[in-house]
N, C-alpha and C positions, 0 to 999 in steps of 0.2 A: 332228543336232549343234548346228543351229541353236537347235532345240526345245528340247535341254538346256540349252543356255547361256542361253534365256530364263529357262527355269522354272527354276535355277539363282540368275541375278539377282536374280528376282522374290522366290525363299524368302530370299536374302540380304539385300534391302529392307527385306523385312516384319520379318525378323526384328530388323534393324537399329531399325526405327522402334517395334518392341514394347519392346527393350530403352532407346532411350530414353525412347520415354513410361514405362518403368517407374521409369528415373531420376529424371524429372521430378516425378513423383507423391511418390514418397521423398523428394525435396527439399522440395518443397510442405509435405509432412506435419510435417518437421523444423521450417519456420519457424512452423508454424500451433502445433505444440506450444509453440517459445519465445513466440513469441506471446501463448498463453494462460496462460504461465506470469507473463509482462511483465503483462499484465490483472490477473491474483489478486495479485499485490507491488504494484500502483496501486490497486488497489480495498482492501487492508490500510490502505495510507497514507489512501485516504479516508474511509475507516472510522475513524481515528485522528483525523484533521484533524475529523471531524463532530462524533466525541465530543468533542474540546478545545474546540470551538466551542459546543455546549452547555455546557460548564461554563462557557466565559466569558461566556454570555447570563445565566446564573443569577447569577454572581457579579455582571453587571451590573446587572440587578434589584434587586438587596438591596444596589447599592452605598454608596447615600445614604440606607439607613437606621441607626437611633442604635446596634442591636445591631453590626450590620458595621463601624459608626467607632469603637466601643469596643472590639471584638473587635481590631481591625489597631491601635488606640493601644496595648493593652497588649501585644499579644505580637510586635509588631514594632517598635514605638518603646521599648517599657518603660515606659509611663508608667501613673500612677495616678490614683484618681479623688482628691477633695480629703476629706480626713479620715479617709481608708483607713489603717488600719492594715499594713505588709507585717511580716511574718514571715520571719527569716532561717534556715537551718538553720546551727547553729554545727558541724556538722563538714564543713563544705564548707570 
């Protein structure tokens, strides 16, 4: 009887250990999947920021050129060159 109880107890302990380790493994897999998704989101944000940085670097490199200054003055400020004739559409 004592031998039977010992085998039963050890079998139950092993089964409990297997179930516990299985639960831990499943939990870790879920957390790993969540972390991978977050990593993808942050990588997308990083790629977007890198593209914006490159765009700003290009703007910075041509910032002091005459072409950029003229373009900015025409589009943003509505300025025109001296002796330039402006035509307005009468239907507006």
